[in-house]
Structure formats: structure tokens, C-alpha cells
N, CA, C and O atoms as a printed pandas DataFrame, in Angstrom:
     atom_number atom_name residue_name chain_id  residue_number  x_coord  y_coord  z_coord
0              1         N          MET        A               1    2.841   17.538   -2.797
1              2        CA          MET        A               1    2.361   17.834   -4.137
2              3         C          MET        A               1    3.562   17.980   -5.062
3              4         O          MET        A               1    4.458   18.776   -4.783
4              5         N          PRO        A               2    3.596   17.224   -6.158
5              6        CA          PRO        A               2    4.706   17.332   -7.094
6              7         C          PRO        A               2    4.787   18.738   -7.692
7              8         O          PRO        A               2    3.773   19.419   -7.841
8              9         N          THR        A               3    6.001   19.158   -8.030
9             10        CA          THR        A               3    6.183   20.492   -8.584
10            11         C          THR        A               3    5.757   20.582  -10.043
11            12         O          THR        A               3    5.646   21.686  -10.577
12            13         N          ASP        A               4    5.515   19.454  -10.701
13            14        CA          ASP        A               4    5.132   19.460  -12.105
14            15         C          ASP        A               4    3.604   19.397  -12.287
15            16         O          ASP        A               4    3.113   18.896  -13.298
16            17         N          ALA        A               5    2.877   19.903  -11.312
17            18        CA          ALA        A               5    1.416   19.880  -11.375
18            19         C          ALA        A               5    0.916   20.765  -12.508
19            20         O          ALA        A               5    1.439   21.856  -12.734
20            21         N          GLU        A               6   -0.098   20.287  -13.217
21            22        CA          GLU        A               6   -0.772   21.097  -14.227
22            23         C          GLU        A               6   -1.652   22.110  -13.509
23            24         O          GLU        A               6   -2.101   21.865  -12.389
24            25         N          THR        A               7   -1.899   23.246  -14.152
25            26        CA          THR        A               7   -2.783   24.257  -13.583
26            27         C          THR        A               7   -3.967   24.467  -14.502
27            28         O          THR        A               7   -3.811   24.620  -15.713
28            29         N          LEU        A               8   -5.147   24.474  -13.918
29            30        CA          LEU        A               8   -6.393   24.722  -14.630
30            31         C          LEU        A               8   -6.974   26.017  -14.080
31            32         O          LEU        A               8   -7.368   26.076  -12.915
32            33         N          ASP        A               9   -7.030   27.051  -14.908
33            34        CA          ASP        A               9   -7.509   28.365  -14.480
34            35         C          ASP        A               9   -9.000   28.491  -14.763
35            36         O          ASP        A               9   -9.417   28.646  -15.911
36            37         N          CYS        A              10   -9.798   28.421  -13.698
37            38        CA          CYS        A              10  -11.250   28.545  -13.818
38            39         C          CYS        A              10  -11.745   29.841  -13.189
39            40         O          CYS        A              10  -12.933   29.969  -12.892
40            41         N          ARG        A              11  -10.854   30.799  -12.983
41            42        CA          ARG        A              11  -11.259   32.075  -12.394
42            43         C          ARG        A              11  -12.273   32.752  -13.300
43            44         O          ARG        A              11  -12.104   32.806  -14.518
44            45         N          GLY        A              12  -13.338   33.271  -12.679
45            46        CA          GLY        A              12  -14.382   33.957  -13.425
46            47         C          GLY        A              12  -15.481   33.047  -13.932
47            48         O          GLY        A              12  -16.506   33.537  -14.407
48            49         N          LEU        A              13  -15.302   31.727  -13.847
49            50        CA          LEU        A              13  -16.334   30.795  -14.299
50            51         C          LEU        A              13  -17.291   30.482  -13.157
51            52         O          LEU        A              13  -16.876   30.389  -12.002
52            53         N          LYS        A              14  -18.554   30.323  -13.475
53            54        CA          LYS        A              14  -19.582   30.018  -12.478
54            55         C          LYS        A              14  -19.922   28.533  -12.507
55            56         O          LYS        A              14  -19.728   27.849  -13.511
56            57         N          CYS        A              15  -20.433   28.060  -11.382
57            58        CA          CYS        A              15  -20.886   26.689  -11.222
58            59         C          CYS        A              15  -21.854   26.347  -12.358
59            60         O          CYS        A              15  -22.724   27.157  -12.675
60            61         N          PRO        A              16  -21.730   25.193  -12.966
61            62        CA          PRO        A              16  -20.870   24.047  -12.647
62            63         C          PRO        A              16  -19.589   23.981  -13.474
63            64         O          PRO        A              16  -18.902   22.960  -13.441
64            65         N          LEU        A              17  -19.245   25.033  -14.213
65            66        CA          LEU        A              17  -18.102   24.957  -15.128
66            67         C          LEU        A              17  -16.771   24.578  -14.481
67            68         O          LEU        A              17  -16.049   23.764  -15.056
68            69         N          PRO        A              18  -16.403   25.124  -13.309
69            70        CA          PRO        A              18  -15.120   24.695  -12.734
70            71         C          PRO        A              18  -15.035   23.179  -12.491
71            72         O          PRO        A              18  -14.005   22.558  -12.752
72            73         N          VAL        A              19  -16.127   22.598  -11.991
73            74        CA          VAL        A              19  -16.115   21.153  -11.715
74            75         C          VAL        A              19  -16.074   20.366  -13.019
75            76         O          VAL        A              19  -15.348   19.377  -13.118
76            77         N          LEU        A              20  -16.843   20.789  -14.019
77            78        CA          LEU        A              20  -16.867   20.069  -15.295
78            79         C          LEU        A              20  -15.509   20.113  -15.988
79            80         O          LEU        A              20  -15.053   19.107  -16.530
80            81         N          LYS        A              21  -14.865   21.280  -15.972
81            82        CA          LYS        A              21  -13.540   21.396  -16.590
82            83         C          LYS        A              21  -12.503   20.579  -15.814
83            84         O          LYS        A              21  -11.628   19.954  -16.412
84            85         N          MET        A              22  -12.605   20.587  -14.471
85            86        CA          MET        A              22  -11.693   19.805  -13.650
86            87         C          MET        A              22  -11.881   18.316  -13.931
87            88         O          MET        A              22  -10.903   17.583  -14.079
88            89         N          GLU        A              23  -13.124   17.871  -14.003
89            90        CA          GLU        A              23  -13.411   16.455  -14.261
90            91         C          GLU        A              23  -12.798   16.017  -15.592
91            92         O          GLU        A              23  -12.193   14.949  -15.679
92            93         N          LYS        A              24  -12.953   16.836  -16.614
93            94        CA          LYS        A              24  -12.410   16.498  -17.933
94            95         C          LYS        A              24  -10.887   16.434  -17.890
95            96         O          LYS        A              24  -10.293   15.519  -18.460
96            97         N          ARG        A              25  -10.248   17.395  -17.222
97            98        CA          ARG        A              25   -8.781   17.415  -17.137
98            99         C          ARG        A              25   -8.273   16.221  -16.327
99           100         O          ARG        A              25   -7.294   15.585  -16.716
100          101         N          LEU        A              26   -8.931   15.910  -15.201
101          102        CA          LEU        A              26   -8.501   14.772  -14.378
102          103         C          LEU        A              26   -8.591   13.455  -15.142
103          104         O          LEU        A              26   -7.757   12.569  -14.957
104          105         N          ALA        A              27   -9.596   13.328  -15.995
105          106        CA          ALA        A              27   -9.771   12.089  -16.758
106          107         C          ALA        A              27   -8.570   11.815  -17.658
107          108         O          ALA        A              27   -8.281   10.660  -17.974
108          109         N          GLY        A              28   -7.867   12.872  -18.073
109          110        CA          GLY        A              28   -6.715   12.699  -18.939
110          111         C          GLY        A              28   -5.399   12.532  -18.205
111          112         O          GLY        A              28   -4.356   12.359  -18.835
112          113         N          LEU        A              29   -5.433   12.581  -16.883
113          114        CA          LEU        A              29   -4.206   12.455  -16.091
114          115         C          LEU        A              29   -4.020   11.030  -15.576
115          116         O          LEU        A              29   -4.987   10.296  -15.372
116          117         N          ALA        A              30   -2.781   10.661  -15.374
117          118        CA          ALA        A              30   -2.463    9.352  -14.806
118          119         C          ALA        A              30   -2.741    9.360  -13.304
119          120         O          ALA        A              30   -2.682   10.413  -12.669
120          121         N          PRO        A              31   -3.044    8.191  -12.732
121          122        CA          PRO        A              31   -3.215    8.123  -11.283
122          123         C          PRO        A              31   -1.971    8.658  -10.576
123          124         O          PRO        A              31   -0.844    8.348  -10.964
124          125         N          GLY        A              32   -2.186    9.461   -9.538
125          126        CA          GLY        A              32   -1.094   10.051   -8.791
126          127         C          GLY        A              32   -0.650   11.403   -9.330
127          128         O          GLY        A              32    0.147   12.091   -8.692
128          129         N          ALA        A              33   -1.156   11.789  -10.497
129          130        CA          ALA        A              33   -0.784   13.080  -11.084
130          131         C          ALA        A              33   -1.444   14.204  -10.302
131          132         O          ALA        A              33   -2.495   14.024   -9.688
132          133         N          ALA        A              34   -0.803   15.374  -10.339
133          134        CA          ALA        A              34   -1.286   16.524   -9.586
134          135         C          ALA        A              34   -1.930   17.547  -10.515
135          136         O          ALA        A              34   -1.495   17.741  -11.651
136          137         N          LEU        A              35   -2.972   18.192  -10.007
137          138        CA          LEU        A              35   -3.666   19.243  -10.739
138          139         C          LEU        A              35   -3.965   20.382   -9.775
139          140         O          LEU        A              35   -4.470   20.157   -8.675
140          141         N          ILE        A              36   -3.651   21.602  -10.192
141          142        CA          ILE        A              36   -3.999   22.796   -9.430
142          143         C          ILE        A              36   -5.187   23.442  -10.135
143          144         O          ILE        A              36   -5.131   23.701  -11.337
144          145         N          VAL        A              37   -6.255   23.702   -9.396
145          146        CA          VAL        A              37   -7.428   24.377   -9.964
146          147         C          VAL        A              37   -7.578   25.721   -9.259
147          148         O          VAL        A              37   -7.648   25.787   -8.032
148          149         N          LEU        A              38   -7.627   26.787  -10.050
149          150        CA          LEU        A              38   -7.856   28.128   -9.532
150          151         C          LEU        A              38   -9.296   28.517   -9.845
151          152         O          LEU        A              38   -9.739   28.392  -10.987
152          153         N          ALA        A              39  -10.028   28.988   -8.841
153          154        CA          ALA        A              39  -11.432   29.347   -9.039
154          155         C          ALA        A              39  -11.796   30.543   -8.171
155          156         O          ALA        A              39  -11.190   30.770   -7.124
156          157         N          THR        A              40  -12.794   31.308   -8.617
157          158        CA          THR        A              40  -13.283   32.441   -7.842
158          159         C          THR        A              40  -14.744   32.277   -7.442
159          160         O          THR        A              40  -15.239   33.043   -6.615
160          161         N          ASP        A              41  -15.444   31.304   -8.005
161          162        CA          ASP        A              41  -16.844   31.076   -7.666
162          163         C          ASP        A              41  -16.927   30.503   -6.248
163          164         O          ASP        A              41  -16.342   29.453   -5.982
164          165         N          PRO        A              42  -17.644   31.171   -5.330
165          166        CA          PRO        A              42  -17.732   30.659   -3.952
166          167         C          PRO        A              42  -18.270   29.231   -3.865
167          168         O          PRO        A              42  -17.920   28.506   -2.933
168          169         N          MET        A              43  -19.102   28.812   -4.804
169          170        CA          MET        A              43  -19.636   27.445   -4.771
170          171         C          MET        A              43  -18.554   26.395   -5.026
171          172         O          MET        A              43  -18.726   25.232   -4.662
172          173         N          ALA        A              44  -17.449   26.790   -5.644
173          174        CA          ALA        A              44  -16.358   25.842   -5.882
174          175         C          ALA        A              44  -15.802   25.320   -4.564
175          176         O          ALA        A              44  -15.311   24.193   -4.501
176          177         N          ARG        A              45  -15.876   26.128   -3.512
177          178        CA          ARG        A              45  -15.401   25.717   -2.181
178          179         C          ARG        A              45  -16.122   24.454   -1.713
179          180         O          ARG        A              45  -15.552   23.650   -0.975
180          181         N          VAL        A              46  -17.365   24.280   -2.136
181          182        CA          VAL        A              46  -18.161   23.107   -1.776
182          183         C          VAL        A              46  -18.068   22.040   -2.861
183          184         O          VAL        A              46  -17.830   20.867   -2.574
184          185         N          ASP        A              47  -18.259   22.464   -4.119
185          186        CA          ASP        A              47  -18.396   21.515   -5.224
186          187         C          ASP        A              47  -17.131   20.721   -5.530
187          188         O          ASP        A              47  -17.199   19.510   -5.737
188          189         N          ILE        A              48  -15.986   21.385   -5.562
189          190        CA          ILE        A              48  -14.750   20.683   -5.941
190          191         C          ILE        A              48  -14.332   19.659   -4.883
191          192         O          ILE        A              48  -14.051   18.515   -5.242
192          193         N          PRO        A              49  -14.279   20.020   -3.581
193          194        CA          PRO        A              49  -13.944   18.982   -2.590
194          195         C          PRO        A              49  -14.956   17.834   -2.568
195          196         O          PRO        A              49  -14.574   16.682   -2.361
196          197         N          LEU        A              50  -16.241   18.133   -2.778
197          198        CA          LEU        A              50  -17.254   17.080   -2.803
198          199         C          LEU        A              50  -16.999   16.120   -3.962
199          200         O          LEU        A              50  -17.024   14.902   -3.782
200          201         N          TYR        A              51  -16.758   16.662   -5.133
201          202        CA          TYR        A              51  -16.459   15.819   -6.291
202          203         C          TYR        A              51  -15.237   14.938   -6.006
203          204         O          TYR        A              51  -15.243   13.741   -6.292
204          205         N          CYS        A              52  -14.200   15.545   -5.441
205          206        CA          CYS        A              52  -12.977   14.786   -5.154
206          207         C          CYS        A              52  -13.229   13.670   -4.145
207          208         O          CYS        A              52  -12.758   12.547   -4.329
208          209         N          ARG        A              53  -13.971   13.976   -3.080
209          210        CA          ARG        A              53  -14.306   12.953   -2.084
210          211         C          ARG        A              53  -15.071   11.802   -2.727
211          212         O          ARG        A              53  -14.775   10.637   -2.462
212          213         N          GLN        A              54  -16.046   12.117   -3.563
213          214        CA          GLN        A              54  -16.879   11.094   -4.189
214          215         C          GLN        A              54  -16.094   10.220   -5.153
215          216         O          GLN        A              54  -16.491    9.087   -5.428
216          217         N          ASN        A              55  -14.976   10.738   -5.674
217          218        CA          ASN        A              55  -14.210   10.001   -6.672
218          219         C          ASN        A              55  -12.839    9.550   -6.180
219          220         O          ASN        A              55  -12.041    9.030   -6.960
220          221         N          GLY        A              56  -12.560    9.745   -4.892
221          222        CA          GLY        A              56  -11.343    9.231   -4.280
222          223         C          GLY        A              56  -10.088   10.056   -4.499
223          224         O          GLY        A              56   -8.988    9.601   -4.185
224          225         N          HIS        A              57  -10.234   11.280   -5.039
225          226        CA          HIS        A              57   -9.075   12.142   -5.261
226          227         C          HIS        A              57   -8.747   12.914   -3.981
227          228         O          HIS        A              57   -9.650   13.311   -3.244
228          229         N          ALA        A              58   -7.464   13.126   -3.719
229          230        CA          ALA        A              58   -7.050   13.965   -2.590
230          231         C          ALA        A              58   -7.216   15.423   -3.004
231          232         O          ALA        A              58   -6.925   15.783   -4.144
232          233         N          CYS        A              59   -7.683   16.265   -2.077
233          234        CA          CYS        A              59   -7.921   17.668   -2.391
234          235         C          CYS        A              59   -7.587   18.541   -1.189
235          236         O          CYS        A              59   -8.099   18.323   -0.091
236          237         N          ASP        A              60   -6.726   19.529   -1.404
237          238        CA          ASP        A              60   -6.396   20.525   -0.380
238          239         C          ASP        A              60   -6.790   21.894   -0.917
239          240         O          ASP        A              60   -6.686   22.153   -2.116
240          241         N          LEU        A              61   -7.240   22.763   -0.027
241          242        CA          LEU        A              61   -7.703   24.089   -0.413
242          243         C          LEU        A              61   -6.888   25.164    0.289
243          244         O          LEU        A              61   -6.631   25.090    1.491
244          245         N          ALA        A              62   -6.490   26.164   -0.488
245          246        CA          ALA        A              62   -5.865   27.369    0.051
246          247         C          ALA        A              62   -6.573   28.551   -0.599
247          248         O          ALA        A              62   -7.140   28.425   -1.684
248          249         N          GLN        A              63   -6.538   29.702    0.072
249          250        CA          GLN        A              63   -7.200   30.870   -0.484
250          251         C          GLN        A              63   -6.267   32.063   -0.437
251          252         O          GLN        A              63   -5.590   32.297    0.564
252          253         N          ASP        A              64   -6.233   32.823   -1.536
253          254        CA          ASP        A              64   -5.443   34.048   -1.627
254          255         C          ASP        A              64   -6.380   35.131   -2.138
255          256         O          ASP        A              64   -6.649   35.205   -3.337
256          257         N          GLY        A              65   -6.876   35.967   -1.246
257          258        CA          GLY        A              65   -7.882   36.961   -1.628
258          259         C          GLY        A              65   -9.159   36.247   -2.016
259          260         O          GLY        A              65   -9.695   35.452   -1.244
260          261         N          ASP        A              66   -9.651   36.534   -3.224
261          262        CA          ASP        A              66  -10.881   35.868   -3.668
262          263         C          ASP        A              66  -10.602   34.637   -4.536
263          264         O          ASP        A              66  -11.529   34.036   -5.079
264          265         N          VAL        A              67   -9.321   34.262   -4.668
265          266        CA          VAL        A              67   -8.960   33.102   -5.483
266          267         C          VAL        A              67   -8.802   31.864   -4.607
267          268         O          VAL        A              67   -8.010   31.838   -3.665
268          269         N          LEU        A              68   -9.573   30.851   -4.942
269          270        CA          LEU        A              68   -9.475   29.547   -4.281
270          271         C          LEU        A              68   -8.487   28.703   -5.073
271          272         O          LEU        A              68   -8.570   28.631   -6.300
272          273         N          ARG        A              69   -7.553   28.066   -4.375
273          274        CA          ARG        A              69   -6.541   27.218   -5.026
274          275         C          ARG        A              69   -6.699   25.799   -4.492
275          276         O          ARG        A              69   -6.427   25.527   -3.323
276          277         N          PHE        A              70   -7.140   24.909   -5.360
277          278        CA          PHE        A              70   -7.334   23.509   -5.011
278          279         C          PHE        A              70   -6.151   22.713   -5.533
279          280         O          PHE        A              70   -5.851   22.756   -6.726
280          281         N          SER        A              71   -5.479   21.987   -4.650
281          282        CA          SER        A              71   -4.384   21.092   -5.026
282          283         C          SER        A              71   -4.935   19.679   -4.982
283          284         O          SER        A              71   -5.258   19.155   -3.915
284          285         N          ILE        A              72   -5.037   19.075   -6.142
285          286        CA          ILE        A              72   -5.704   17.775   -6.285
286          287         C          ILE        A              72   -4.715   16.735   -6.762
287          288         O          ILE        A              72   -3.911   16.991   -7.659
288          289         N          THR        A              73   -4.777   15.562   -6.161
289          290        CA          THR        A              73   -3.992   14.420   -6.621
290          291         C          THR        A              73   -4.974   13.356   -7.107
291          292         O          THR        A              73   -5.843   12.909   -6.358
292          293         N          ARG        A              74   -4.825   12.958   -8.367
293          294        CA          ARG        A              74   -5.768   12.002   -8.968
294          295         C          ARG        A              74   -5.636   10.636   -8.310
295          296         O          ARG        A              74   -4.536   10.151   -8.046
296          297         N          ALA        A              75   -6.783   10.038   -8.056
297          298        CA          ALA        A              75   -6.820    8.693   -7.443
298          299         C          ALA        A              75   -6.327    7.656   -8.437
299          300         O          ALA        A              75   -6.280    6.468   -8.117
């Protein structure tokens, strides 16, 4: 993951807002660009990787307490 990744803070937002905000941000990034998404909604654990799989983006998940950290590379 490149060190110049953008960060999208979706902590405190409920489904479907984290996915919608991520989709909008990814649309503005160049292929291969990195995006970090921070979320606290438990449904994001399912929704964000599913969206990424369906659209060909790479997605890794890490968790720190109740914060989910998705490292995404745009397809």
C-alpha cells in the first residue's frame, strides 16, 4: 500500500453511507491509487469488501478496537 493513500473517515456513519462515500471518493481516484476507509458500523465489514470484490478493487481489512480500517487499491 502506497504511503500517500487518502483517508476517508466514516466513523459513526451507518449503512449505506460508508459505502456510498467510498464509492464517490474512489471514482475520483486514478487506477492503482490507494484509499484508507475508517468505519465503525459493523455492516461495513460485509458491505465494503463486497463492493470492492464486485468492482475489482483490492481490499484488506484490519481492526483496532471498534474501528475497521479498510485499505483499498482502486482497480
